[in-house]
C-alpha atoms as a printed R data frame, in Angstrom:
    type eleno elety resid chain resno       x      y      z
1   ATOM     1    CA   MET     A     1  -0.115 -0.248 -0.060
2   ATOM     2    CA   ASP     A     2   1.376  3.477 -0.712
3   ATOM     3    CA   ASP     A     3   1.951  6.355  1.685
4   ATOM     4    CA   LYS     A     4  -1.066  8.062  0.449
5   ATOM     5    CA   SER     A     5  -3.531  5.260  1.082
6   ATOM     6    CA   ILE     A     6  -1.955  4.698  4.324
7   ATOM     7    CA   LEU     A     7  -2.555  8.378  5.319
8   ATOM     8    CA   GLU     A     8  -6.049  8.290  4.287
9   ATOM     9    CA   LEU     A     9  -6.716  5.390  6.524
10  ATOM    10    CA   PHE     A    10  -5.044  7.416  9.333
11  ATOM    11    CA   LEU     A    11  -7.492 10.298  8.513
12  ATOM    12    CA   ALA     A    12 -10.431  8.049  8.414
13  ATOM    13    CA   ARG     A    13  -9.361  6.621 11.957
14  ATOM    14    CA   ASP     A    14  -9.312  3.065 10.401
15  ATOM    15    CA   GLU     A    15  -7.326  0.785 12.591
16  ATOM    16    CA   ASN     A    16  -5.891 -0.952  9.481
17  ATOM    17    CA   ALA     A    17  -3.638  2.196  9.182
18  ATOM    18    CA   ILE     A    18  -1.409  0.751 12.172
19  ATOM    19    CA   ALA     A    19  -1.265 -2.748 10.108
20  ATOM    20    CA   GLU     A    20  -0.266 -1.275  7.206
21  ATOM    21    CA   VAL     A    21   2.234  1.227  8.474
22  ATOM    22    CA   LYS     A    22   3.740 -1.792 10.709
23  ATOM    23    CA   GLU     A    23   3.923 -4.138  7.528
24  ATOM    24    CA   LYS     A    24   5.699 -1.206  5.537
25  ATOM    25    CA   TYR     A    25   8.006  0.515  7.857
26  ATOM    26    CA   SER     A    26   8.701 -2.033 10.582
27  ATOM    27    CA   ALA     A    27  12.028 -2.702  9.108
28  ATOM    28    CA   TYR     A    28  13.069  0.741  8.270
29  ATOM    29    CA   CYS     A    29  12.233  2.132 11.673
30  ATOM    30    CA   GLY     A    30  13.589 -0.960 13.505
31  ATOM    31    CA   SER     A    31  16.943 -0.084 11.800
32  ATOM    32    CA   VAL     A    32  16.958  3.456 12.998
33  ATOM    33    CA   ALA     A    33  15.917  2.293 16.554
34  ATOM    34    CA   ASN     A    34  18.871 -0.424 16.534
35  ATOM    35    CA   ASN     A    35  21.308  2.274 15.652
36  ATOM    36    CA   ILE     A    36  20.732  4.079 18.920
37  ATOM    37    CA   LEU     A    37  19.029  1.190 21.469
38  ATOM    38    CA   LYS     A    38  20.885 -1.874 20.345
39  ATOM    39    CA   ASP     A    39  18.399 -3.824 22.545
40  ATOM    40    CA   SER     A    40  15.872 -6.042 20.847
41  ATOM    41    CA   SER     A    41  13.320 -5.630 23.774
42  ATOM    42    CA   ASP     A    42  13.779 -1.981 23.723
43  ATOM    43    CA   ILE     A    43  13.644 -1.702 19.906
44  ATOM    44    CA   GLU     A    44  10.273 -3.507 20.010
45  ATOM    45    CA   GLU     A    45   9.058 -1.249 22.674
46  ATOM    46    CA   ALA     A    46  10.131  1.800 20.586
47  ATOM    47    CA   LEU     A    47   8.319  0.292 17.494
48  ATOM    48    CA   ASN     A    48   5.195 -0.013 19.428
49  ATOM    49    CA   ASP     A    49   5.353  3.707 20.965
50  ATOM    50    CA   THR     A    50   6.065  4.875 17.228
51  ATOM    51    CA   TRP     A    51   2.892  3.244 15.900
52  ATOM    52    CA   PHE     A    52   0.878  4.673 18.751
53  ATOM    53    CA   ALA     A    53   2.479  8.172 18.617
54  ATOM    54    CA   ALA     A    54   1.652  8.239 14.582
55  ATOM    55    CA   TRP     A    55  -1.863  7.088 15.561
56  ATOM    56    CA   THR     A    56  -2.569  9.953 18.083
57  ATOM    57    CA   THR     A    57  -0.812 12.391 15.881
58  ATOM    58    CA   ILE     A    58  -2.179 11.697 12.332
59  ATOM    59    CA   PRO     A    59  -4.611 13.649 12.490
60  ATOM    60    CA   PRO     A    60  -4.500 16.619 13.293
61  ATOM    61    CA   PHE     A    61  -0.843 16.466 11.904
62  ATOM    62    CA   LEU     A    62  -0.667 15.365  8.275
63  ATOM    63    CA   PRO     A    63   3.091 14.609  7.242
64  ATOM    64    CA   GLN     A    64   4.152 15.386  3.655
65  ATOM    65    CA   CYS     A    65   6.673 12.222  3.859
66  ATOM    66    CA   LEU     A    66   5.340  9.401  6.337
67  ATOM    67    CA   ARG     A    67   8.725  7.658  5.984
68  ATOM    68    CA   THR     A    68  10.591 10.637  7.284
69  ATOM    69    CA   TYR     A    69   7.795 11.386 10.026
70  ATOM    70    CA   LEU     A    70   7.997  8.004 11.310
71  ATOM    71    CA   ALA     A    71  11.877  8.008 11.413
72  ATOM    72    CA   ARG     A    72  11.523 11.234 13.475
73  ATOM    73    CA   LEU     A    73   9.267  9.768 15.830
74  ATOM    74    CA   ILE     A    74  11.086  6.432 16.498
75  ATOM    75    CA   ARG     A    75  14.314  8.630 16.683
76  ATOM    76    CA   ASN     A    76  12.906 10.809 19.424
77  ATOM    77    CA   ILE     A    77  11.213  7.782 21.030
78  ATOM    78    CA   SER     A    78  14.534  5.841 21.151
79  ATOM    79    CA   PHE     A    79  16.374  8.794 22.714
80  ATOM    80    CA   ASN     A    80  13.809  9.267 25.374
81  ATOM    81    CA   LYS     A    81  13.984  5.427 26.089
82  ATOM    82    CA   LEU     A    82  17.695  5.860 26.557
83  ATOM    83    CA   ASP     A    83  17.142  8.755 29.120
84  ATOM    84    CA   HIS     A    84  15.096  6.784 31.325
85  ATOM    85    CA   ASP     A    85  17.573  3.565 31.100
86  ATOM    86    CA   ASN     A    86  20.549  3.228 33.383
87  ATOM    87    CA   ALA     A    87  23.930  4.797 32.532
88  ATOM    88    CA   LYS     A    88  25.442  1.756 31.058
89  ATOM    89    CA   LYS     A    89  23.018  1.508 28.380
90  ATOM    90    CA   ARG     A    90  23.107  5.120 27.892
91  ATOM    91    CA   GLY     A    91  26.720  4.764 27.333
92  ATOM    92    CA   SER     A    92  26.338  2.296 24.288
93  ATOM    93    CA   GLY     A    93  25.265  2.627 20.937
94  ATOM    94    CA   GLU     A    94  26.601  4.858 17.923
95  ATOM    95    CA   TYR     A    95  24.381  7.899 19.156
96  ATOM    96    CA   LYS     A    96  26.763  9.105 21.715
97  ATOM    97    CA   ILE     A    97  29.719  9.078 19.300
98  ATOM    98    CA   VAL     A    98  27.652 10.986 16.846
99  ATOM    99    CA   LEU     A    99  26.340 13.687 19.429
100 ATOM   100    CA   ASP     A   100  29.941 14.059 20.626
101 ATOM   101    CA   GLU     A   101  31.055 15.062 17.035
102 ATOM   102    CA   VAL     A   102  28.698 17.864 16.936
103 ATOM   103    CA   SER     A   103  28.185 18.757 20.370
104 ATOM   104    CA   ASP     A   104  31.107 21.439 21.061
105 ATOM   105    CA   TRP     A   105  29.576 23.694 18.390
106 ATOM   106    CA   LEU     A   106  25.890 22.977 18.248
107 ATOM   107    CA   VAL     A   107  25.077 23.421 21.885
108 ATOM   108    CA   SER     A   108  27.287 25.406 24.313
109 ATOM   109    CA   ASP     A   109  27.716 24.409 28.142
110 ATOM   110    CA   ASN     A   110  25.842 27.611 29.098
111 ATOM   111    CA   ASP     A   111  22.853 27.580 26.658
112 ATOM   112    CA   ASN     A   112  20.267 25.332 25.804
113 ATOM   113    CA   VAL     A   113  19.108 24.943 21.986
114 ATOM   114    CA   GLU     A   114  15.728 26.555 23.051
115 ATOM   115    CA   ASP     A   115  17.222 29.433 24.371
116 ATOM   116    CA   SER     A   116  19.978 30.185 21.884
117 ATOM   117    CA   VAL     A   117  18.537 29.085 18.490
118 ATOM   118    CA   ASP     A   118  15.118 29.702 16.742
119 ATOM   119    CA   GLU     A   119  14.287 26.309 15.541
120 ATOM   120    CA   ARG     A   120  12.675 27.349 12.338
121 ATOM   121    CA   ILE     A   121  15.892 29.219 11.375
122 ATOM   122    CA   LEU     A   122  17.925 26.295 12.214
123 ATOM   123    CA   THR     A   123  15.877 24.071 10.238
124 ATOM   124    CA   ASP     A   124  15.859 26.207  7.253
125 ATOM   125    CA   LEU     A   125  19.554 26.535  7.412
126 ATOM   126    CA   LEU     A   126  20.078 22.764  7.662
127 ATOM   127    CA   ASN     A   127  17.674 22.071  4.879
128 ATOM   128    CA   ASN     A   128  19.645 24.651  2.731
129 ATOM   129    CA   PHE     A   129  22.896 23.056  3.681
130 ATOM   130    CA   LEU     A   130  21.525 19.723  2.681
131 ATOM   131    CA   ALA     A   131  20.293 20.640 -0.642
132 ATOM   132    CA   GLY     A   132  23.610 22.113 -1.609
133 ATOM   133    CA   LEU     A   133  25.482 18.774 -0.951
134 ATOM   134    CA   ASN     A   134  25.784 16.442 -3.607
135 ATOM   135    CA   GLU     A   135  23.770 13.237 -3.392
136 ATOM   136    CA   THR     A   136  26.276 11.054 -1.975
137 ATOM   137    CA   GLU     A   137  27.434 13.784  0.743
138 ATOM   138    CA   ARG     A   138  23.855 14.199  1.562
139 ATOM   139    CA   ASN     A   139  23.250 10.582  1.905
140 ATOM   140    CA   VAL     A   140  26.339  9.906  4.056
141 ATOM   141    CA   PHE     A   141  25.488 12.932  6.195
142 ATOM   142    CA   VAL     A   142  21.900 12.036  6.841
143 ATOM   143    CA   ARG     A   143  22.639  8.205  7.491
144 ATOM   144    CA   ARG     A   144  25.384  9.462 10.151
145 ATOM   145    CA   TYR     A   145  23.543 12.303 11.863
146 ATOM   146    CA   THR     A   146  19.768 11.354 11.147
147 ATOM   147    CA   TYR     A   147  19.822  7.537 11.569
148 ATOM   148    CA   PHE     A   148  23.180  7.273 13.543
149 ATOM   149    CA   GLN     A   149  24.657  4.624 11.466
150 ATOM   150    CA   SER     A   150  28.118  3.745 12.133
151 ATOM   151    CA   ILE     A   151  31.195  4.727 10.013
152 ATOM   152    CA   SER     A   152  31.523  1.010  9.177
153 ATOM   153    CA   GLU     A   153  27.850  0.655  8.011
154 ATOM   154    CA   ILE     A   154  28.253  3.744  5.831
155 ATOM   155    CA   SER     A   155  31.435  2.515  4.233
156 ATOM   156    CA   LYS     A   156  29.841 -0.689  3.335
157 ATOM   157    CA   ALA     A   157  26.671  0.861  1.941
158 ATOM   158    CA   PHE     A   158  28.842  3.189 -0.293
159 ATOM   159    CA   GLY     A   159  31.912  0.957 -0.892
160 ATOM   160    CA   PHE     A   160  34.118  3.481  0.734
161 ATOM   161    CA   SER     A   161  36.983  3.031  3.057
162 ATOM   162    CA   LYS     A   162  36.510  3.898  6.562
163 ATOM   163    CA   SER     A   163  38.813  6.663  6.336
164 ATOM   164    CA   LYS     A   164  37.256  8.380  3.294
165 ATOM   165    CA   VAL     A   165  33.795  8.366  5.102
166 ATOM   166    CA   SER     A   166  35.448  9.787  8.086
167 ATOM   167    CA   SER     A   167  37.241 12.432  6.204
168 ATOM   168    CA   MET     A   168  34.081 13.422  4.221
169 ATOM   169    CA   LEU     A   169  31.980 13.723  7.463
170 ATOM   170    CA   LEU     A   170  34.745 15.783  8.906
171 ATOM   171    CA   ARG     A   171  34.586 18.183  6.034
172 ATOM   172    CA   LEU     A   172  30.844 18.207  6.140
173 ATOM   173    CA   ARG     A   173  30.872 19.188  9.801
174 ATOM   174    CA   LYS     A   174  33.367 22.072  9.059
175 ATOM   175    CA   ARG     A   175  31.199 23.233  6.115
176 ATOM   176    CA   LEU     A   176  28.085 23.362  8.240
177 ATOM   177    CA   ARG     A   177  29.869 24.794 11.339
178 ATOM   178    CA   LYS     A   178  31.019 27.665  9.068
179 ATOM   179    CA   GLU     A   179  27.505 28.037  7.813
180 ATOM   180    CA   LEU     A   180  26.054 28.343 11.310
181 ATOM   181    CA   GLU     A   181  28.819 30.534 12.284
182 ATOM   182    CA   GLU     A   182  27.989 32.934  9.370
183 ATOM   183    CA   ASN     A   183  24.475 33.074 10.494
184 ATOM   184    CA   ASP     A   184  25.187 33.776 13.969
185 ATOM   185    CA   ILE     A   185  24.054 30.325 15.175
């Protein structure tokens, strides 16, 4: 079933929407959750919470891209799950490494994101940044910083060496940092 039909089921409050979204997106959303949580029971719980969140938010919200919306839901739910787990679990997973790569320039110790950055301006800037990248750079960047894939996973997916992926990500972070600084963010 295509996304438009699935969204129509959500809008009609037809419970088959959950079954259809599970069938189409379980593997994809499970992969996103796995990159953050690494525990099968936590991943299953995050998936169920994602289906519930989709059910409760569609409507009134109607996403333009269902796949991206579900990825955002599962990513946020997975992070929330980590916040409630013990310190040992929070220390595992690729997400901590990824956040460490950008934390020094995205959020300072004295500020929080809500107080220092207008989310809409940042979103527009990031969208423009991603639009300015070639397809490979954009895909590598999104796989790392949206789906929290490891350098190894990205290198296998593109047939690149790990050092090439690491270098590409370093250059992209520097370009993004420069754009953020030029826009006083």
